[in-house]
C-alpha positions, 0 to 999 in steps of 0.5 A, spaced: 961 475 010 959 480 015 961 479 023 956 479 028 956 484 034 959 480 040 957 481 047 964 479 051 960 482 058 954 481 062 950 488 065 947 485 071 940 487 073 939 494 076 946 496 073 944 498 066 938 503 064 936 502 056 937 496 052 936 496 045 933 489 044 931 483 048 933 475 047 928 470 050 932 464 053 929 458 058 933 457 064 937 451 061 939 457 055 941 462 060 947 458 062 952 459 057 959 461 055 959 462 047 953 461 043 950 465 037 943 468 039 938 471 035 935 477 039 927 479 038 928 483 032 931 478 028 938 480 029 944 475 031 949 476 035 955 472 038 956 471 046 963 470 047 964 470 055 971 469 059 967 464 063 960 460 063 955 465 066 949 464 069 944 469 067 938 472 070 931 475 067 933 482 067 940 482 066 943 484 059 948 482 054 953 488 053 955 488 045 962 491 043 958 497 040 955 499 046 948 496 045 945 492 050 940 486 049 936 485 055 935 477 057 928 475 058 926 468 061 922 464 056 916 461 059 917 453 060 913 447 063 914 447 070 910 445 076 907 450 081 907 447 088 903 449 094 901 446 101 899 448 108 906 447 110 910 451 104 917 451 108 917 443 109 915 442 102 921 447 100 926 443 105 924 437 101 925 440 094 932 443 096 934 437 099 934 434 092 938 440 090 932 442 085 932 449 082 926 452 085 923 459 084 920 461 091 914 465 091 909 467 097 904 462 096 907 457 092 914 454 089 915 453 082 920 447 079 922 444 073 917 438 071 920 432 074 915 425 075 919 423 081 919 429 084 912 430 083 910 423 086 915 425 092 911 432 093 904 429 092 906 423 098 908 429 103 901 433 102 903 438 096 898 440 091 902 440 085 899 443 078 902 443 071 904 450 069 907 454 063 911 460 065 918 463 066 922 460 070 927 464 075 929 460 081 934 462 086 941 463 085 944 459 091 947 461 098 954 463 094 950 469 091 949 469 083 949 463 079 946 455 079 945 451 085 945 444 081 948 440 075 955 445 075 962 445 078 961 447 085 969 447 086 971 452 091 979 454 093 980 455 101 985 459 103 993 459 102 993 451 102 988 451 096 984 446 098 978 444 093 971 442 095 968 438 090 961 436 089 958 430 085 951 429 084 948 422 081 940 421 080 937 415 078 930 418 077 927 411 074 928 408 081 928 415 086 935 414 088 939 420 089 946 420 091 951 425 093 959 425 093 962 431 097 970 431 097 973 436 102 
């Protein structure tokens, strides 16, 4: 049995030059710690990172033999959102902690019928599209903005700052718990 090439680290976009292969991953699949992936060439490799990481289009896995495998954002079902008051529309999307790709004349979000209905009620134009999804990483730098651990340690007293988010999409409710 042959051992798969392994990636223990990530080379961030702009910090590497040439990849020997690519791997196409959806937004959800670009959040991982340990998983066997198949590159575009058909070659398998093991991702075995120290911590769960959020990868962006253009990042690369650095294999133990020195080769790089570039991450390509997969096309996926999204909603393209536009309207006359795009900053206000963006505020409503952000208020619901929905990952969002921000462009000059439109916003892209994952398909969600509750969010779609809300956006249409406030005057947005919403269209279904299939495109790569590369949402903003959030105020704390690289990473996810929703659905994952937001714990932070503050100062010598080590006080933690946790968030919990619950959604009831069937009834349109959105709840927050914030502990400090």
